LUMDO-323505 format. One record per residue (C-alpha): residue in three letters; x negated, y, z. Coordinates in Angstrom, 3 decimals, always signed. Example, Ala and Ser with C-alpha at 12.3 -4.5 7.8 and 13.67 -1.06 7.14 Angstrom:
BEGIN
+--------+----------+----------+----------+
| residu |        X |        Y |        Z |
+--------+----------+----------+----------+
|    ALA |  -12.300 |   -4.500 |   +7.800 |
|    SER |  -13.670 |   -1.060 |   +7.140 |
+--------+----------+----------+----------+
END
This chain:
BEGIN
+--------+----------+----------+----------+
| residu |        X |        Y |        Z |
+--------+----------+----------+----------+
|    MET | -278.783 | -145.169 |  -28.519 |
|    GLU | -279.802 | -148.958 |  -28.412 |
|    GLU | -281.222 | -148.581 |  -31.669 |
|    ALA | -283.214 | -145.348 |  -30.661 |
|    LEU | -284.533 | -147.122 |  -27.417 |
|    ARG | -285.669 | -150.074 |  -29.625 |
|    LYS | -287.668 | -147.642 |  -31.846 |
|    VAL | -289.056 | -145.900 |  -28.874 |
|    ARG | -290.342 | -149.141 |  -27.656 |
|    GLU | -291.719 | -150.170 |  -31.069 |
|    ASN | -293.681 | -146.957 |  -30.667 |
|    VAL | -294.601 | -146.469 |  -27.182 |
|    SER | -296.144 | -149.247 |  -25.029 |
|    ASN | -296.730 | -147.265 |  -21.922 |
|    ASP | -293.665 | -147.942 |  -19.654 |
|    LYS | -294.169 | -144.526 |  -17.575 |
|    ILE | -293.696 | -142.703 |  -21.045 |
|    VAL | -290.687 | -144.587 |  -21.873 |
|    LEU | -289.150 | -143.906 |  -18.510 |
|    HIS | -290.026 | -140.224 |  -18.924 |
|    MET | -288.207 | -140.292 |  -22.195 |
|    ILE | -285.254 | -141.779 |  -20.676 |
|    ALA | -285.281 | -139.476 |  -17.692 |
|    VAL | -285.242 | -136.438 |  -20.405 |
|    ALA | -282.497 | -138.146 |  -22.207 |
|    THR | -280.410 | -138.211 |  -19.158 |
|    ILE | -281.012 | -134.538 |  -18.242 |
|    MET | -280.175 | -133.749 |  -21.753 |
|    LYS | -277.019 | -135.464 |  -21.883 |
|    ALA | -275.971 | -133.912 |  -18.406 |
|    LEU | -276.948 | -130.429 |  -20.015 |
|    ALA | -274.674 | -131.091 |  -23.016 |
|    ARG | -271.802 | -132.192 |  -20.973 |
|    HIS | -272.101 | -128.992 |  -18.853 |
|    LEU | -272.413 | -126.728 |  -21.909 |
|    ASN | -269.740 | -128.651 |  -23.774 |
|    ARG | -272.102 | -129.579 |  -26.561 |
|    ASP | -272.668 | -132.950 |  -28.497 |
|    GLU | -273.806 | -135.241 |  -25.585 |
|    GLU | -274.820 | -138.230 |  -27.968 |
|    LEU | -277.066 | -135.684 |  -30.225 |
|    TRP | -278.744 | -134.089 |  -27.107 |
|    GLU | -279.274 | -137.493 |  -25.364 |
|    LEU | -280.891 | -138.925 |  -28.507 |
|    THR | -283.075 | -135.962 |  -28.947 |
|    GLY | -284.358 | -136.374 |  -25.265 |
|    LEU | -285.034 | -139.929 |  -25.755 |
|    LEU | -287.025 | -139.711 |  -28.852 |
|    HIS | -288.823 | -136.420 |  -27.959 |
|    ASP | -292.207 | -138.445 |  -27.233 |
|    ILE | -291.930 | -141.103 |  -29.492 |
|    ASP | -295.158 | -140.210 |  -31.182 |
|    TYR | -296.987 | -139.819 |  -27.756 |
|    GLU | -299.479 | -142.730 |  -28.104 |
|    LEU | -300.207 | -141.551 |  -31.685 |
|    THR | -301.095 | -138.068 |  -30.668 |
|    ARG | -302.341 | -138.403 |  -27.137 |
|    LYS | -305.868 | -137.626 |  -28.334 |
|    ASP | -304.623 | -134.977 |  -30.743 |
|    PRO | -301.899 | -132.844 |  -29.075 |
|    LYS | -301.731 | -130.617 |  -32.148 |
|    ARG | -299.961 | -133.528 |  -34.064 |
|    HIS | -297.514 | -134.062 |  -31.209 |
|    GLY | -294.106 | -133.579 |  -32.964 |
|    LEU | -295.350 | -133.544 |  -36.441 |
|    GLU | -295.990 | -137.475 |  -36.017 |
|    ALA | -292.613 | -137.921 |  -34.637 |
|    GLU | -291.198 | -135.967 |  -37.691 |
|    ARG | -292.830 | -138.769 |  -39.968 |
|    LEU | -291.515 | -141.532 |  -37.718 |
|    LEU | -287.933 | -140.194 |  -37.522 |
|    LYS | -287.494 | -138.583 |  -40.932 |
|    GLY | -284.105 | -139.924 |  -42.658 |
|    THR | -283.060 | -141.606 |  -39.543 |
|    VAL | -282.087 | -138.776 |  -37.321 |
|    ARG | -280.164 | -135.321 |  -38.026 |
|    PRO | -282.743 | -132.551 |  -38.761 |
|    GLU | -282.058 | -130.558 |  -35.771 |
|    VAL | -283.430 | -133.558 |  -33.585 |
|    ILE | -286.652 | -133.377 |  -35.593 |
|    ASN | -286.874 | -129.629 |  -35.135 |
|    ALA | -286.247 | -129.703 |  -31.457 |
|    ILE | -288.716 | -132.335 |  -31.052 |
|    LYS | -291.309 | -130.220 |  -33.133 |
|    ALA | -290.360 | -127.099 |  -30.958 |
|    HIS | -290.727 | -128.455 |  -27.708 |
|    ASN | -294.619 | -128.622 |  -28.512 |
|    PHE | -294.416 | -125.062 |  -30.119 |
|    ASP | -297.651 | -123.934 |  -28.726 |
|    ASP | -299.327 | -126.471 |  -30.863 |
|    THR | -296.897 | -127.204 |  -33.811 |
|    GLY | -295.896 | -123.241 |  -34.271 |
|    VAL | -292.298 | -124.242 |  -34.493 |
|    MET | -290.671 | -121.866 |  -32.408 |
|    PRO | -287.558 | -122.745 |  -30.355 |
|    GLU | -284.592 | -121.029 |  -31.799 |
|    ASN | -281.452 | -122.574 |  -30.522 |
|    ASP | -279.961 | -124.068 |  -27.270 |
|    LEU | -280.845 | -127.830 |  -28.283 |
|    ASP | -284.669 | -126.635 |  -28.740 |
|    LYS | -284.747 | -124.773 |  -25.652 |
|    ALA | -282.699 | -127.466 |  -23.734 |
|    LEU | -285.383 | -130.087 |  -24.434 |
|    ILE | -288.146 | -127.693 |  -23.387 |
|    ALA | -286.579 | -127.123 |  -19.982 |
|    ALA | -285.424 | -130.971 |  -19.657 |
|    ASP | -289.014 | -132.195 |  -20.514 |
|    ALA | -290.656 | -129.803 |  -17.920 |
|    VAL | -287.917 | -130.373 |  -15.110 |
|    SER | -288.214 | -134.210 |  -15.327 |
|    GLY | -291.852 | -133.949 |  -14.314 |
|    LEU | -290.885 | -131.740 |  -11.180 |
|    LEU | -287.994 | -133.901 |  -10.115 |
|    ILE | -290.268 | -137.163 |  -10.542 |
|    ALA | -293.254 | -135.714 |   -8.593 |
|    THR | -290.908 | -134.536 |   -5.954 |
|    ALA | -289.428 | -137.990 |   -5.538 |
|    LEU | -292.705 | -139.426 |   -5.299 |
|    VAL | -293.862 | -137.359 |   -2.401 |
|    MET | -290.732 | -138.475 |   -0.345 |
|    PRO | -291.212 | -140.954 |   +2.398 |
|    ASN | -289.303 | -143.838 |   +0.376 |
|    LYS | -290.357 | -142.314 |   -3.114 |
|    LYS | -286.592 | -142.162 |   -3.949 |
|    LEU | -284.660 | -139.591 |   -5.788 |
|    ALA | -281.735 | -139.941 |   -3.339 |
|    GLU | -284.107 | -138.284 |   -0.798 |
|    VAL | -284.513 | -135.074 |   -2.871 |
|    SER | -282.423 | -132.140 |   -2.559 |
|    VAL | -282.046 | -128.881 |   -4.349 |
|    GLU | -283.418 | -127.104 |   -1.592 |
|    THR | -286.613 | -129.359 |   -1.687 |
|    LEU | -286.913 | -128.798 |   -5.542 |
|    LYS | -286.581 | -125.075 |   -5.113 |
|    ARG | -289.451 | -125.118 |   -2.785 |
|    LYS | -291.563 | -127.455 |   -4.771 |
|    PHE | -290.930 | -125.197 |   -7.843 |
|    LYS | -292.510 | -122.147 |   -5.941 |
|    GLN | -295.438 | -123.990 |   -4.797 |
|    LYS | -297.741 | -123.461 |   -7.611 |
|    ASP | -300.148 | -126.181 |   -6.402 |
|    PHE | -297.562 | -128.833 |   -6.503 |
|    ALA | -297.500 | -130.748 |   -9.815 |
|    ARG | -299.677 | -128.283 |  -11.515 |
|    ASN | -299.228 | -129.779 |  -14.993 |
|    VAL | -295.190 | -128.929 |  -14.860 |
|    SER | -294.937 | -125.494 |  -16.568 |
|    ARG | -292.413 | -123.444 |  -14.288 |
|    GLU | -292.232 | -121.190 |  -17.517 |
|    ARG | -290.713 | -123.996 |  -19.531 |
|    ILE | -288.371 | -124.994 |  -16.802 |
|    MET | -287.126 | -121.484 |  -16.966 |
|    PHE | -285.900 | -121.927 |  -20.626 |
|    CYS | -282.744 | -123.313 |  -18.982 |
|    GLU | -281.740 | -119.508 |  -18.209 |
|    GLN | -282.197 | -118.754 |  -22.065 |
|    ILE | -279.294 | -121.331 |  -22.626 |
|    GLY | -277.191 | -119.874 |  -20.001 |
|    VAL | -277.921 | -122.275 |  -16.888 |
|    PRO | -279.515 | -120.373 |  -13.748 |
|    LEU | -282.438 | -122.129 |  -12.282 |
|    GLU | -280.533 | -123.612 |   -9.112 |
|    GLU | -277.704 | -124.654 |  -11.155 |
|    PHE | -280.262 | -126.414 |  -13.687 |
|    LEU | -282.091 | -128.036 |  -10.783 |
|    LYS | -278.987 | -129.366 |   -9.264 |
|    LEU | -277.516 | -130.925 |  -12.600 |
|    SER | -280.745 | -132.477 |  -13.449 |
|    LEU | -281.209 | -134.016 |  -10.012 |
|    GLU | -277.696 | -135.344 |   -9.947 |
|    ALA | -278.285 | -136.808 |  -13.555 |
|    LEU | -281.608 | -138.680 |  -12.465 |
|    LYS | -279.895 | -139.905 |   -9.304 |
|    GLU | -277.337 | -141.699 |  -11.420 |
|    LYS | -280.198 | -143.566 |  -13.427 |
|    SER | -282.455 | -144.123 |  -10.488 |
|    TYR | -281.989 | -147.814 |  -10.880 |
|    VAL | -283.559 | -147.604 |  -14.254 |
|    LEU | -286.187 | -145.146 |  -13.383 |
|    GLY | -287.226 | -147.187 |   -9.986 |
|    LEU | -286.761 | -144.168 |   -8.135 |
+--------+----------+----------+----------+
END
């Protein structure tokens, strides 16, 4: 994972994006553990999913495709496919398996979790509860850029929404010292 993080830092200078990638990796690892899947593979997929962010920021149709170019031959093909599928609206690579769908859900829920933490009095994940997340999820005017439909991909991999919110929140709380939340 250290090599992957080094590669991320070579390609992404925006610390907020790097922290987002770490958050998604953390959620992905927790999901893999919950579903009895390959934790290292899922965590790696989460960590690398936005490695081409700065290259494609102005051309989102290339997001995921540039990642393939950067990562080809260094990671397993399913990692690259999941990265391309997490931007399926633009890449046309449809999510087909649990890894693909988990990345979509984890990417979206990380935004909801962080936005919720940032409106807490001390801006800390420790102040966030699952009940608060459920309320914020229902508030369409809260964190408008967070796709509730993408979060709901969790149910396509057999994890009900409330359980997914709980699992994701607990995972990020364990990494709050890294995330600064």
